[in-house]
PAZA-803998 format. One record per residue: z, x, y of N, C-alpha, C in turn; residue number from 1; chain. Coordinates in steps of 0.001 Angstrom, whole numbers, plus 500000, padded with zeros to 6 digits. Layout:
REM PAZA-803998
{{Z,X,Y},{Z,X,Y},{Z,X,Y},NUM,"A"}
...
***
This chain:
REM PAZA-803998
{{506552,479542,512052},{507855,478888,512099},{508661,479274,510869},1,"A"}
{{509960,479512,511059},{510842,479791,509927},{512032,478833,509964},2,"A"}
{{512459,478444,508782},{513622,477574,508635},{514751,478419,508066},3,"A"}
{{515834,478534,508808},{516995,479308,508369},{517991,478341,507745},4,"A"}
{{518281,478552,506465},{519227,477676,505762},{520668,478116,506041},5,"A"}
{{521578,477171,505928},{522991,477475,506125},{523516,478348,504983},6,"A"}
{{524538,479121,505277},{525169,479938,504253},{525686,479032,503140},7,"A"}
{{525331,479375,501911},{525794,478582,500773},{524904,477420,500410},8,"A"}
{{523778,477263,501087},{522854,476177,500737},{522380,476358,499302},9,"A"}
{{522296,475243,498554},{521923,475312,497151},{520450,475086,496901},10,"A"}
{{520072,475170,495629},{518674,475006,495237},{518139,473625,495600},11,"A"}
{{518994,472607,495505},{518560,471251,495807},{518162,471115,497270},12,"A"}
{{518954,471695,498151},{518658,471613,499586},{517403,472418,499930},13,"A"}
{{517270,473575,499322},{516078,474404,499559},{514834,473681,499069},14,"A"}
{{514929,473079,497884},{513792,472335,497332},{513418,471162,498225},15,"A"}
{{514415,470542,498851},{514141,469418,499754},{513347,469842,500974},16,"A"}
{{513692,470999,501515},{512962,471510,502675},{511530,471885,502278},17,"A"}
{{511392,472558,501134},{510061,472942,500657},{509185,471714,500451},18,"A"}
{{509765,470683,499851},{509008,469452,499596},{508528,468820,500899},19,"A"}
{{509406,468820,501896},{509021,468217,503194},{507913,469015,503856},20,"A"}
{{507985,470323,503774},{506942,471177,504356},{505613,470934,503663},21,"A"}
{{505631,470895,502345},{504397,470713,501580},{503819,469312,501753},22,"A"}
{{504679,468321,501972},{504188,466961,502198},{503435,466840,503517},23,"A"}
{{503689,467799,504417},{502981,467820,505702},{501681,468617,505614},24,"A"}
{{501309,469036,504388},{500067,469788,504197},{500191,471256,504536},25,"A"}
{{501424,471768,504564},{501677,473164,504904},{502191,473908,503670},26,"A"}
{{502258,475235,503767},{502779,476058,502678},{504167,476576,503031},27,"A"}
{{505027,476648,502028},{506390,477152,502224},{506543,478483,501506},28,"A"}
{{507099,479457,502205},{507331,480784,501634},{508836,481038,501658},29,"A"}
{{509458,481047,500481},{510911,481171,500384},{511320,482626,500211},30,"A"}
{{512239,483074,501062},{512780,484430,500984},{514299,484318,500910},31,"A"}
{{514863,484666,499760},{516297,484523,499541},{517014,485838,499723},32,"A"}
{{517936,485875,500681},{518746,487051,500923},{520084,486942,500231},33,"A"}
{{520968,487883,500532},{522286,487889,499905},{523100,486683,500354},34,"A"}
{{523049,486364,501642},{523851,485262,502171},{523017,484046,502550},35,"A"}
{{521832,484293,503121},{521029,483192,503635},{519644,483165,503001},36,"A"}
{{519064,481981,503018},{517682,481801,502584},{516844,481428,503796},37,"A"}
{{515690,482075,503915},{514759,481772,504995},{513485,481210,504388},38,"A"}
{{512994,480124,504936},{511767,479500,504449},{510712,479585,505546},39,"A"}
{{509650,480309,505263},{508557,480421,506221},{507595,479254,506071},40,"A"}
{{507091,478778,507196},{506132,477676,507204},{504780,478223,507633},41,"A"}
{{503785,478065,506767},{502458,478614,507023},{501451,477482,507121},42,"A"}
{{500665,477510,508200},{499638,476483,508383},{499612,476002,509822},43,"A"}
{{498828,474945,510073},{498695,474386,511419},{499914,473518,511712},44,"A"}
{{500841,474038,512493},{502117,473372,512746},{501985,472388,513914},45,"A"}
{{502484,471166,513725},{502432,470149,514775},{503785,470088,515482},46,"A"}
{{503813,469649,516736},{505032,469711,517560},{506251,469006,516961},47,"A"}
{{506036,467902,516257},{507167,467121,515744},{507857,467769,514534},48,"A"}
{{507205,468752,513916},{507728,469317,512674},{509099,469961,512866},49,"A"}
{{509281,470644,513970},{510544,471344,514199},{511736,470387,514133},50,"A"}
{{511622,469261,514819},{512705,468281,514810},{512926,467675,513437},51,"A"}
{{511834,467423,512698},{511948,466852,511346},{512721,467779,510418},52,"A"}
{{512409,469059,510491},{513044,470019,509595},{514497,470254,509956},53,"A"}
{{514818,470226,511238},{516196,470453,511679},{517151,469374,511164},54,"A"}
{{516611,468199,510849},{517430,467081,510394},{517739,467136,508893},55,"A"}
{{517047,468001,508167},{517210,468050,506715},{518527,468708,506316},56,"A"}
{{519051,468291,505180},{520318,468821,504665},{520204,470315,504375},57,"A"}
{{521195,471073,504830},{521251,472504,504557},{520566,473379,505582},58,"A"}
{{519855,472774,506539},{519126,473559,507545},{520070,473955,508676},59,"A"}
{{520075,475249,509001},{520907,475750,510097},{520122,475708,511410},60,"A"}
{{518921,476302,511395},{518087,476278,512592},{516630,476493,512230},61,"A"}
{{515751,476095,513127},{514307,476279,512966},{513833,477136,514132},62,"A"}
{{513135,478229,513800},{512707,479189,514831},{511190,479329,514799},63,"A"}
{{510583,479259,515946},{509134,479469,516031},{508832,480965,516018},64,"A"}
{{507824,481354,515259},{507412,482752,515161},{506178,482944,516034},65,"A"}
{{506280,483887,516974},{505188,484074,517927},{504061,484940,517374},66,"A"}
{{504365,485780,516388},{503348,486698,515866},{502293,485934,515075},67,"A"}
{{501014,486330,515217},{499945,485641,514481},{499973,485923,512988},68,"A"}
{{500549,487074,512585},{500706,487350,511161},{502071,486815,510740},69,"A"}
{{502094,486138,509616},{503310,485453,509172},{503891,486077,507907},70,"A"}
{{503105,486047,506820},{503614,486483,505526},{503968,487964,505505},71,"A"}
{{503298,488760,506333},{503593,490193,506383},{504686,490524,507393},72,"A"}
{{505167,489520,508100},{506170,489731,509140},{507573,489845,508562},73,"A"}
{{508367,490699,509174},{509773,490822,508747},{510581,489584,509132},74,"A"}
{{510110,488820,510104},{510793,487575,510453},{510740,486589,509287},75,"A"}
{{509591,486523,508623},{509430,485646,507464},{510157,486184,506246},76,"A"}
{{510172,487511,506144},{510666,488164,504917},{511573,489317,505344},77,"A"}
{{512845,489044,505657},{513740,490072,506216},{513987,491260,505294},78,"A"}
{{514000,491022,503976},{514286,492099,503041},{513033,492909,502738},79,"A"}
{{513203,494199,502480},{512073,495067,502147},{511409,494621,500842},80,"A"}
{{510092,494614,500837},{509347,494352,499608},{509243,495643,498803},81,"A"}
{{509381,495537,497499},{509139,496674,496617},{507982,496340,495695},82,"A"}
{{507135,497319,495444},{505975,497160,494577},{506258,497864,493261},83,"A"}
{{506069,497170,492159},{506354,497714,490837},{505067,498168,490159},84,"A"}
{{505030,499422,489758},{503878,499978,489038},{504422,500680,487800},85,"A"}
{{504305,500033,486646},{504900,500596,485448},{506401,500724,485646},86,"A"}
{{506935,501905,485452},{508359,502127,485671},{508674,502657,487052},87,"A"}
{{507726,502602,487974},{507893,503170,489317},{508070,502052,490331},88,"A"}
{{508999,502245,491267},{509209,501302,492360},{508774,501954,493666},89,"A"}
{{507891,501277,494374},{507412,501770,495669},{508042,500918,496759},90,"A"}
{{508741,501577,497673},{509386,500861,498757},{510897,500843,498651},91,"A"}
{{511439,501536,497683},{512888,501608,497538},{513430,502921,498062},92,"A"}
{{514451,503403,497385},{515102,504649,497809},{514216,505868,497537},93,"A"}
{{513401,505772,496474},{512596,506914,496071},{511255,506958,496800},94,"A"}
{{510772,508172,497003},{509467,508396,497626},{508460,508739,496543},95,"A"}
{{507363,508015,496520},{506328,508261,495513},{505269,509205,496074},96,"A"}
{{504684,509981,495184},{503605,510883,495568},{502378,510551,494724},97,"A"}
{{501304,510168,495396},{500029,509883,494746},{499119,511077,494991},98,"A"}
{{498639,511693,493928},{497855,512911,494096},{496743,512986,493069},99,"A"}
{{495664,513664,493446},{494525,513833,492554},{493270,514071,493369},100,"A"}
{{492149,514191,492706},{490902,514485,493422},{490397,513295,494229},101,"A"}
{{489719,513590,495310},{489092,512524,496088},{488161,511724,495191},102,"A"}
{{487329,512432,494420},{486371,511779,493530},{486499,512347,492120},103,"A"}
{{486389,511459,491138},{486340,511889,489739},{484965,512518,489500},104,"A"}
{{484967,513790,489076},{483711,514510,488877},{483406,514746,487397},105,"A"}
{{484444,515033,486618},{484266,515326,485196},{485601,515155,484485},106,"A"}
{{485567,515088,483169},{486794,514977,482389},{487680,516204,482599},107,"A"}
{{487074,517389,482567},{487861,518609,482723},{488533,518661,484092},108,"A"}
{{487775,518363,485134},{488332,518393,486490},{489495,517421,486642},109,"A"}
{{489334,516199,486127},{490364,515176,486284},{491597,515488,485448},110,"A"}
{{491386,515890,484204},{492509,516175,483311},{493310,517374,483806},111,"A"}
{{492616,518402,484229},{493286,519603,484736},{494116,519267,485972},112,"A"}
{{493551,518461,486850},{494260,518087,488070},{495454,517193,487766},113,"A"}
{{495267,516230,486867},{496353,515312,486520},{497545,516065,485947},114,"A"}
{{497275,517008,485065},{498366,517792,484477},{499085,518610,485550},115,"A"}
{{498312,519183,486460},{498908,520040,487495},{499768,519237,488468},116,"A"}
{{499272,518088,488911},{500042,517319,489897},{501285,516706,489266},117,"A"}
{{501192,516297,488004},{502384,515756,487347},{503433,516848,487159},118,"A"}
{{502995,518039,486757},{503927,519151,486572},{504645,519493,487869},119,"A"}
{{503955,519288,488999},{504559,519599,490297},{505434,518464,490826},120,"A"}
{{505300,517263,490228},{506177,516161,490634},{505505,514895,491105},121,"A"}
{{504171,514811,491031},{503485,513578,491443},{503804,512451,490473},122,"A"}
{{503808,511229,490975},{504161,510069,490161},{502982,509140,489897},123,"A"}
{{501919,509254,490682},{500741,508401,490512},{499492,509255,490675},124,"A"}
{{498508,509027,489809},{497250,509770,489865},{496230,509007,490690},125,"A"}
{{495687,509672,491698},{494614,509082,492484},{493291,509719,492067},126,"A"}
{{492227,508948,492191},{490899,509471,491886},{489869,508386,492132},127,"A"}
{{488788,508735,492828},{487786,507747,493178},{486643,507693,492175},128,"A"}
{{486375,506502,491647},{485205,506292,490792},{484050,505739,491615},129,"A"}
{{484380,504890,492581},{483412,504380,493555},{483804,504941,494912},130,"A"}
{{482900,505655,495559},{483235,506333,496804},{482357,505854,497954},131,"A"}
{{482976,505361,499034},{482203,505051,500232},{481775,506346,500899},132,"A"}
{{480657,506359,501525},{480182,507579,502169},{479398,507223,503423},133,"A"}
{{479608,508008,504473},{478877,507768,505715},{477383,507936,505501},134,"A"}
{{477001,508884,504673},{475587,509123,504370},{475252,508642,502957},135,"A"}
{{474122,507959,502781},{473736,507510,501432},{473325,508659,500527},136,"A"}
{{473198,509864,501102},{472752,511018,500325},{473928,511845,499788},137,"A"}
{{475143,511498,500180},{476326,512202,499685},{476781,511603,498354},138,"A"}
{{477621,512339,497644},{478125,511884,496342},{478911,510597,496514},139,"A"}
{{478588,509581,495708},{479199,508259,495848},{479952,507821,494600},140,"A"}
{{480296,508779,493764},{481137,508485,492617},{480367,508246,491336},141,"A"}
{{481095,508313,490216},{480486,508135,488895},{480411,506673,488472},142,"A"}
{{481088,505787,489213},{481081,504381,488837},{481954,504112,487625},143,"A"}
{{481497,503225,486734},{482316,502845,485588},{482674,504026,484686},144,"A"}
{{481778,504994,484449},{482194,506170,483673},{483394,506886,484300},145,"A"}
{{483470,506866,485631},{484631,507452,486304},{485901,506666,486016},146,"A"}
{{485791,505339,485968},{486940,504500,485619},{487400,504780,484192},147,"A"}
{{486446,504965,483291},{486780,505264,481897},{487516,506591,481778},148,"A"}
{{487110,507567,482583},{487806,508849,482578},{489239,508698,483112},149,"A"}
{{489405,507892,484144},{490742,507649,484688},{491654,507022,483628},150,"A"}
{{491112,506056,482895},{491904,505407,481847},{492253,506388,480731},151,"A"}
{{491311,507238,480391},{491525,508233,479330},{492604,509232,479732},152,"A"}
{{492518,509721,480966},{493485,510717,481444},{494858,510077,481652},153,"A"}
{{494869,508845,482102},{496135,508123,482237},{496871,508074,480899},154,"A"}
{{496143,507773,479853},{496732,507669,478520},{497260,509020,478051},155,"A"}
{{496540,510080,478366},{496932,511407,477883},{498079,512008,478687},156,"A"}
{{498034,511829,480006},{499023,512479,480881},{500223,511578,481165},157,"A"}
{{499992,510269,481205},{501106,509352,481423},{501413,509037,482871},158,"A"}
{{500385,509083,483736},{500561,508691,485129},{499763,507425,485406},159,"A"}
{{500355,506431,486096},{499569,505265,486500},{498480,505684,487487},160,"A"}
{{497458,504850,487618},{496246,505216,488364},{496020,504300,489561},161,"A"}
{{495647,504900,490689},{495173,504156,491848},{493740,504576,492124},162,"A"}
{{492866,503592,492336},{491475,503897,492647},{490911,502800,493541},163,"A"}
{{489861,503122,494257},{489311,502204,495258},{488346,501202,494648},164,"A"}
{{488423,499966,495152},{487427,498948,494832},{486701,498620,496136},165,"A"}
{{485362,498589,496070},{484579,498510,497300},{483889,497168,497531},166,"A"}
{{483773,496344,496503},{483097,495060,496692},{483729,493992,495816},167,"A"}
{{483544,492748,496220},{484110,491622,495478},{483587,491580,494055},168,"A"}
{{482330,491975,493868},{481713,491905,492542},{482300,492929,491570},169,"A"}
{{483005,493944,492091},{483558,495000,491247},{485055,494847,490991},170,"A"}
{{485670,493820,491568},{487129,493677,491456},{487565,493535,490008},171,"A"}
{{486920,492666,489266},{487311,492447,487873},{487167,493718,487052},172,"A"}
{{486080,494451,487285},{485836,495700,486567},{486925,496722,486878},173,"A"}
{{487156,496982,488135},{488137,498000,488527},{489541,497600,488092},174,"A"}
{{489852,496315,488157},{491186,495843,487777},{491477,496063,486297},175,"A"}
{{490444,496179,485473},{490657,496437,484042},{491169,497848,483802},176,"A"}
{{490886,498752,484720},{491243,500160,484534},{492396,500612,485425},177,"A"}
{{492492,500083,486627},{493428,500603,487630},{494771,499896,487587},178,"A"}
{{495839,500633,487903},{497163,500054,488071},{497362,499568,489497},179,"A"}
{{496716,500249,490452},{496771,499856,491859},{495340,499802,492388},180,"A"}
{{494999,498713,493058},{493677,498565,493660},{493754,499010,495116},181,"A"}
{{492955,499998,495461},{492947,500512,496834},{491814,499886,497626},182,"A"}
{{492157,499404,498818},{491154,498925,499776},{491013,499989,500850},183,"A"}
{{489813,500554,500955},{489580,501640,501899},{489511,501179,503339},184,"A"}
{{489560,502149,504253},{489570,501849,505680},{488357,501029,506120},185,"A"}
{{487180,501338,505556},{485966,500638,505961},{485948,499187,505497},186,"A"}
{{486797,498857,504532},{486843,497493,504002},{488093,496731,504422},187,"A"}
{{488835,497258,505392},{490083,496606,505775},{489863,495160,506196},188,"A"}
{{488730,494884,506810},{488439,493520,507254},{487311,492871,506445},189,"A"}
{{487148,493337,505214},{486244,492669,504275},{487056,491540,503636},190,"A"}
{{487095,490400,504290},{488047,489353,503942},{487809,488761,502561},191,"A"}
{{486566,488653,502140},{486287,488155,500791},{486859,489099,499736},192,"A"}
{{486709,490394,499975},{487251,491397,499054},{488777,491317,499019},193,"A"}
{{489401,491163,500170},{490860,491070,500236},{491367,489869,499442},194,"A"}
{{490682,488755,499556},{491097,487570,498807},{490940,487784,497307},195,"A"}
{{489863,488447,496909},{489622,488664,495482},{490666,489594,494861},196,"A"}
{{491024,490682,495554},{492057,491561,494993},{493415,490869,495008},197,"A"}
{{493622,489988,495979},{494868,489231,496009},{495006,488331,494794},198,"A"}
{{493896,487763,494349},{493910,486844,493205},{494231,487558,491895},199,"A"}
{{494018,488873,491822},{494290,489591,490571},{495778,489660,490257},200,"A"}
{{496610,489599,491278},{498050,489739,491084},{498484,491181,490872},201,"A"}
{{497535,492116,490886},{497870,493525,490672},{498315,494159,491995},202,"A"}
{{499083,495250,491935},{499442,495955,493159},{498204,496383,493945},203,"A"}
{{498294,496260,495263},{497184,496573,496163},{497681,497508,497254},204,"A"}
{{496874,498500,497605},{497167,499346,498759},{496064,499146,499787},205,"A"}
{{496454,498712,500983},{495509,498408,502057},{495548,499499,503114},206,"A"}
{{494465,500245,503214},{494396,501300,504216},{494059,500733,505592},207,"A"}
{{494581,501383,506617},{494314,500976,507989},{492873,501297,508354},208,"A"}
{{492222,500389,509062},{490840,500590,509483},{490695,501728,510473},209,"A"}
{{489464,502192,510641},{489193,503368,511477},{489731,503231,512899},210,"A"}
{{489642,502020,513454},{490105,501796,514833},{490967,500545,514916},211,"A"}
{{491658,500224,513844},{492413,498971,513772},{493753,499056,514488},212,"A"}
{{494090,497994,515180},{495423,497871,515755},{496400,497455,514658},213,"A"}
{{497688,497564,514950},{498706,497141,513987},{498548,495657,513677},214,"A"}
{{498279,494853,514691},{498126,493412,514480},{496927,493104,513587},215,"A"}
{{495802,493781,513805},{494631,493563,512959},{494909,493969,511514},216,"A"}
{{495633,495048,511355},{495988,495559,510026},{496852,494545,509272},217,"A"}
{{497874,494022,509954},{498777,493077,509312},{498106,491719,509076},218,"A"}
{{497183,491354,509928},{496427,490126,509683},{495530,490286,508453},219,"A"}
{{494990,491488,508260},{494212,491750,507045},{495113,491632,505812},220,"A"}
{{496346,492117,505932},{497301,492015,504822},{497582,490560,504463},221,"A"}
{{497509,489676,505450},{497748,488253,505201},{496780,487683,504169},222,"A"}
{{495554,488197,504151},{494556,487678,503217},{494971,487927,501767},223,"A"}
{{495607,489065,501514},{496098,489370,500163},{497338,488541,499861},224,"A"}
{{498276,488519,500796},{499535,487805,500595},{499316,486298,500448},225,"A"}
{{498320,485773,501155},{498056,484336,501110},{497586,483867,499736},226,"A"}
{{497163,484808,498895},{496754,484462,497521},{497947,484440,496573},227,"A"}
{{499144,484633,497125},{500340,484639,496303},{500669,485994,495712},228,"A"}
{{499940,487020,496132},{500172,488374,495626},{501038,489139,496620},229,"A"}
{{502297,489335,496262},{503227,490038,497144},{503329,491520,496812},230,"A"}
{{502569,491979,495821},{502594,493389,495433},{501598,494165,496298},231,"A"}
{{501949,494307,497557},{501049,494899,498550},{501757,495996,499319},232,"A"}
{{501056,497099,499527},{501564,498179,500378},{500483,498558,501380},233,"A"}
{{500899,499147,502472},{499983,499577,503522},{499839,501093,503467},234,"A"}
{{498743,501607,504026},{498537,503060,504043},{497943,503492,505377},235,"A"}
{{498664,504338,506081},{498152,504957,507309},{497339,506182,506926},236,"A"}
{{496053,506200,507319},{495155,507287,506932},{494441,507904,508147},237,"A"}
{{495060,507724,509325},{494469,508286,510515},{493509,507308,511170},238,"A"}
{{493436,507361,512481},{492549,506481,513233},{491580,507317,514070},239,"A"}
{{490508,506677,514510},{489485,507373,515291},{489895,507411,516758},240,"A"}
{{489936,508620,517317},{490226,508787,518742},{489160,509699,519340},241,"A"}
{{489381,510142,520578},{488421,511031,521239},{488457,512442,520663},242,"A"}
{{489519,512792,519918},{489660,514148,519392},{488685,514395,518241},243,"A"}
{{488008,515532,518306},{487034,515884,517268},{487469,517072,516419},244,"A"}
{{488560,517744,516799},{488982,518916,516034},{489428,518505,514638},245,"A"}
{{490125,517371,514554},{490531,516832,513255},{489589,515692,512880},246,"A"}
{{489545,515389,511593},{488681,514297,511119},{489114,512961,511724},247,"A"}
{{490426,512709,511702},{491025,511533,512328},{492302,511972,513029},248,"A"}
{{492923,511054,513746},{494211,511332,514365},{495288,510625,513554},249,"A"}
{{496166,511405,512949},{497216,510856,512093},{498289,510208,512954},250,"A"}
{{498443,508897,512834},{499374,508144,513679},{500734,508033,512986},251,"A"}
{{501557,509049,513155},{502877,509049,512537},{503751,507933,513113},252,"A"}
{{503572,507604,514386},{504423,506591,515019},{504273,505219,514382},253,"A"}
{{503138,504969,513732},{502930,503640,513149},{503846,503411,511943},254,"A"}
{{504362,504485,511347},{505235,504335,510172},{506527,503609,510548},255,"A"}
{{507308,504079,511537},{508495,503302,511928},{508143,501961,512570},256,"A"}
{{506959,501853,513175},{506542,500564,513743},{506382,499535,512628},257,"A"}
{{505683,499919,511564},{505497,499007,510435},{506841,498628,509832},258,"A"}
{{507735,499586,509700},{509045,499293,509129},{509844,498325,509991},259,"A"}
{{509567,498314,511272},{510265,497403,512182},{509687,495987,512117},260,"A"}
{{508368,495872,512083},{507750,494541,512198},{507364,493927,510854},261,"A"}
{{507325,494740,509782},{506896,494233,508487},{507844,494674,507376},262,"A"}
{{507812,493931,506282},{508639,494245,505111},{507870,495034,504061},263,"A"}
{{506571,495276,504293},{505729,495921,503295},{505956,497436,503258},264,"A"}
{{505883,498039,502071},{505994,499504,501980},{504846,500182,502725},265,"A"}
{{505107,501370,503244},{504095,502113,504001},{503895,503491,503383},266,"A"}
{{502637,503804,503076},{502243,505088,502496},{501474,505869,503548},267,"A"}
{{501569,507190,503525},{500821,508034,504465},{499804,508882,503712},268,"A"}
{{498610,508990,504264},{497530,509789,503682},{497131,510893,504662},269,"A"}
{{497822,512038,504619},{497512,513113,505564},{496204,513843,505255},270,"A"}
{{495654,513649,504061},{494368,514284,503739},{493265,513686,504602},271,"A"}
{{493126,512345,504544},{492144,511691,505401},{492617,511658,506855},272,"A"}
{{493933,511683,507032},{494482,511624,508383},{494135,512812,509239},273,"A"}
{{493864,513963,508594},{493553,515178,509359},{492195,515771,509006},274,"A"}
{{491825,515696,507730},{490554,516280,507302},{490589,517777,507108},275,"A"}
{{491766,518382,507253},{491903,519830,507114},{493084,520135,506188},276,"A"}
{{492835,520910,505139},{493856,521126,504115},{495138,521727,504664},277,"A"}
{{495027,522620,505658},{496223,523306,506155},{497085,522412,507052},278,"A"}
{{496576,521233,507386},{497381,520269,508144},{498048,519236,507239},279,"A"}
{{497647,519201,505982},{498157,518184,505063},{499666,518329,504840},280,"A"}
{{500130,519544,504581},{501553,519737,504303},{502426,519356,505499},281,"A"}
{{502191,519905,506702},{503071,519531,507820},{503040,518042,508148},282,"A"}
{{501867,517396,508016},{501800,515973,508328},{502440,515122,507237},283,"A"}
{{502378,515580,505982},{503061,514869,504899},{504571,514924,505110},284,"A"}
{{505074,516088,505473},{506505,516248,505729},{506945,515385,506907},285,"A"}
{{506119,515351,507951},{506439,514537,509134},{506457,513055,508781},286,"A"}
{{505526,512632,507917},{505446,511222,507523},{506704,510790,506774},287,"A"}
{{507179,511635,505861},{508389,511311,505106},{509600,511296,506038},288,"A"}
{{509650,512236,506959},{510749,512257,507924},{510744,510999,508788},289,"A"}
{{509542,510453,509048},{509409,509258,509881},{509719,507977,509117},290,"A"}
{{509845,508080,507775},{510221,506905,507000},{509200,506404,506004},291,"A"}
{{508136,507153,505749},{507126,506709,504788},{507732,506551,503398},292,"A"}
{{507250,505550,502662},{507722,505298,501309},{506976,506119,500267},293,"A"}
{{505949,506815,500712},{505186,507658,499800},{504066,508342,500548},294,"A"}
{{503448,509309,499874},{502286,509968,500454},{501164,509997,499426},295,"A"}
{{499954,510059,499925},{498774,510199,499078},{498027,511435,499551},296,"A"}
{{497802,512388,498640},{497111,513617,499013},{496027,513942,497988},297,"A"}
{{495019,514654,498466},{493917,515044,497595},{494131,516465,497087},298,"A"}
{{493953,516620,495777},{494163,517909,495116},{492965,518170,494212},299,"A"}
{{492494,519414,494214},{491297,519760,493429},{491470,521155,492829},300,"A"}
{{490964,521388,491606},{491092,522718,490996},{490411,523812,491810},301,"A"}
{{489309,523457,492454},{488570,524408,493274},{487939,523665,494450},302,"A"}
{{488692,523488,495544},{488194,522696,496676},{486848,523158,497223},303,"A"}
{{486548,524447,497131},{485276,524948,497654},{484077,524364,496910},304,"A"}
{{484307,523930,495674},{483218,523381,494864},{483302,521854,494716},305,"A"}
{{484220,521225,495424},{484397,519776,495308},{483148,519042,495790},306,"A"}
{{482806,517966,495090},{481653,517157,495477},{481972,516241,496655},307,"A"}
{{483260,516091,496946},{483672,515189,498017},{484952,515696,498656},308,"A"}
{{484944,515840,499987},{486148,516131,500778},{486912,517378,500349},309,"A"}
{{486208,518431,500002},{486874,519680,499639},{487678,520277,500771},310,"A"}
{{487234,520078,502016},{487904,520683,503169},{489323,520173,503370},311,"A"}
{{489615,518993,502844},{490951,518424,503029},{491768,518405,501746},312,"A"}
{{491238,519020,500694},{491919,519012,499402},{492819,520233,499236},313,"A"}
{{493987,520023,498650},{494914,521110,498369},{494581,521759,497028},314,"A"}
{{494832,523052,496924},{494788,523727,495621},{496060,523369,494871},315,"A"}
{{496117,523720,493594},{497319,523456,492813},{498524,524184,493407},316,"A"}
{{498306,525410,493852},{499403,526197,494428},{499916,525563,495722},317,"A"}
{{498996,525101,496570},{499403,524462,497822},{500133,523146,497568},318,"A"}
{{499690,522415,496542},{500367,521156,496222},{501789,521426,495719},319,"A"}
{{501944,522454,494936},{503285,522826,494459},{504185,523173,495634},320,"A"}
{{503639,523875,496611},{504404,524215,497817},{504813,522950,498568},321,"A"}
{{503869,522017,498690},{504167,520744,499358},{505325,520029,498688},322,"A"}
{{505286,519932,497360},{506311,519190,496639},{507691,519818,496800},323,"A"}
{{507733,521122,496843},{508994,521823,497040},{509593,521502,498407},324,"A"}
{{508758,521524,499430},{509232,521229,500781},{509533,519741,500960},325,"A"}
{{508746,518922,500293},{508924,517475,500409},{510288,517048,499866},326,"A"}
{{510715,517684,498802},{512021,517376,498213},{513139,517601,499228},327,"A"}
{{513045,518696,499957},{514076,519015,500948},{514090,518008,502093},328,"A"}
{{512905,517634,502572},{512824,516672,503673},{513342,515306,503229},329,"A"}
{{512965,514886,502014},{513437,513597,501493},{514961,513559,501443},330,"A"}
{{515560,514614,500951},{517017,514671,500862},{517654,514677,502250},331,"A"}
{{516976,515298,503207},{517509,515364,504570},{517569,513991,505234},332,"A"}
{{516688,513074,504823},{516689,511731,505403},{517312,510706,504449},333,"A"}
{{518064,511201,503470},{518808,510320,502587},{518005,509652,501496},334,"A"}
{{516908,510287,501085},{516074,509716,500026},{515822,510783,498960},335,"A"}
{{514994,510449,497984},{514676,511402,496927},{513274,511122,496406},336,"A"}
{{512696,512126,495756},{511376,511946,495156},{511498,511174,493848},337,"A"}
{{510506,510319,493583},{510485,509564,492341},{510296,510489,491153},338,"A"}
{{510739,510050,489991},{510663,510848,488763},{509268,510768,488151},339,"A"}
{{508573,511902,487988},{507213,511871,487442},{507151,511800,485924},340,"A"}
{{508301,511825,485253},{508299,511895,483781},{508219,510527,483112},341,"A"}
{{508072,509477,483951},{508007,508115,483400},{506736,507925,482591},342,"A"}
{{506853,507351,481412},{505697,507053,480579},{505188,505660,480918},343,"A"}
{{503880,505527,481079},{503317,504222,481424},{502485,503726,480250},344,"A"}
{{502301,502415,480203},{501483,501816,479152},{500014,502100,479405},345,"A"}
{{499299,502384,478352},{497868,502664,478494},{497090,501355,478538},346,"A"}
***
């Protein structure tokens, strides 16, 4: 349910509606626009509530929301959400590029990659310290030493860091090092983990599950938002279909769908979305043309020797080519690439 306030309603009237909602044991989510304020009602709504709220001063109308997801819905929050990471805004006019190795392997590998991607125009450094793996015998990351390397390289190169957190017990540890906490596809419905990252108040990127519907994805986002953390973005990373030629099927159509039904920024990951390096560039360009607020790609100094996901990693030269083409596509759709020269706090 949403309460639409009359044009010109003041703080006193808004506070009165919030108080009435909270007195009924429900939560109020206030979204203030240029002309109108909308108050979302979250919780078990009883039939009489609609009439009670309509009688309050300043209320224009009360509308029932049919979607099961509330806080992530554009009905609750008509204006686009922007996520702030250092001096970078995700979800605005600028398109952010997150780039780096799938897994942190060594100081030299990470530092070399960070310098190369920043020089080409990337704004955020990605790198996995904890890596989920289908097989327990594959490389699963360096753990905390990998986080320490990310922090060291961040300080030297000046790019904020995004890295994955895989369990509730590791949230506090990863949050000490990372600027953005990534929830991987396999953990999209790890609800305890979602609540814990929500409690940190730090920016979170929630990847779509392997076979998740849009509704399941947005309901997972509710777990983060319900903790009062609105610094949340979504990431399309391909879904599992009958096709085996690619690692996953990159669902470009979900980008404008998310923009229609949700206010959250949407990032595209064509590396995991395809699993093949030569498909990364065309799918990244398509994602930006479709309205993505950013892309995440894997880059490695020598993909043939990568300990993780070398087949989908770009070389430095290929990443430079991507950035050149990405600039043109962004301008064609009335946007621009974010500035990579921003200095971030260590």
